[in-house]
C-alpha positions in Angstrom: 152.0 -1.8 6.6 151.1 1.9 6.7 149.6 4.3 9.1 148.8 7.9 8.2 148.9 10.8 10.5 146.2 13.2 9.2 146.9 16.9 8.9 146.0 19.1 11.9 143.4 21.7 11.3 144.9 25.1 11.0 143.2 26.5 14.1 144.8 23.8 16.3 148.4 24.8 15.5 148.4 27.7 17.9 147.1 25.6 20.8 149.1 22.3 20.4 152.5 21.7 21.9 155.5 22.4 19.6 156.4 18.7 19.6 152.8 17.4 19.0 153.3 16.3 15.4 156.6 14.5 15.9 155.1 12.7 18.9 152.1 11.7 16.8 154.4 10.3 14.2 156.5 8.4 16.8 153.4 6.9 18.5 151.9 6.0 15.1 155.1 4.1 14.1 155.1 2.3 17.5 151.4 1.4 17.0 151.9 0.0 13.5 154.9 -2.1 14.6 153.0 -3.5 17.6 150.0 -4.3 15.3 152.3 -6.1 12.8 153.9 -8.1 15.7 150.6 -9.1 17.1 148.6 -9.8 13.9 151.4 -10.9 11.5 153.9 -12.7 13.8 156.8 -14.1 11.8 155.8 -12.4 8.6 158.2 -10.1 6.8 156.6 -6.7 7.2 157.9 -3.1 7.1 156.2 -0.3 8.9 155.6 2.9 7.0 154.2 6.1 8.4 153.1 9.1 6.4 151.5 12.5 7.0 148.7 14.0 5.0 145.4 12.9 3.5 145.1 9.1 4.1 143.9 8.2 0.6 146.8 10.2 -1.0 149.4 8.7 1.3 148.1 5.1 0.6 148.2 5.7 -3.2 151.6 7.3 -3.1 153.2 4.5 -1.1 151.5 1.8 -3.2 153.0 3.4 -6.3 156.4 3.9 -4.7 156.8 0.3 -3.7 155.0 -1.2 -6.7 152.4 -2.9 -4.6 150.5 -5.8 -6.0 147.5 -5.3 -3.7 146.3 -2.8 -1.1 144.4 -4.3 1.9 142.6 -1.7 4.0 139.8 -1.4 6.5 136.7 0.7 6.0 134.4 1.9 8.8 130.7 1.4 8.9 129.2 3.9 6.5 127.1 6.9 7.3 124.4 8.0 4.8 126.8 10.4 3.0 129.3 7.6 2.3 127.0 4.6 2.2 129.0 1.9 0.4 132.6 2.8 1.3 134.2 5.4 3.5 135.6 8.3 1.6 139.3 7.2 1.9 138.5 3.6 0.9 136.4 4.8 -2.0 139.1 7.1 -3.3 141.8 4.4 -3.0 139.6 1.9 -4.9 138.9 4.4 -7.7 142.4 5.5 -8.2 144.8 2.7 -7.3 146.9 1.1 -10.0 146.7 -2.3 -8.3 144.0 -4.5 -6.8 142.3 -3.2 -3.5 140.7 -5.4 -0.9 138.5 -3.5 1.5 137.7 -5.2 4.9 134.7 -4.0 6.9 135.4 -3.3 10.5 
């Protein structure tokens, strides 16, 4: 299971606390572990957390662990990304394994 902490916009760095990113990473890891415990009780899962662009982090981890399938959620589309969200669309196009997209 993976959660990705997106990059902060450059203009925010001067206004955010010094420990903002480490706290985001820590909270993200706790959230993904809680999610796994609630929705996959008893299953063998491993929590991963990454920083950066979500689609790139997903593809990198899938390649690193030789994933057989990627299962990910996609938000309801806006007109600009009508069929799939931009991250889901990029993962589907570039993944080396099967991808299952679940609508939220």
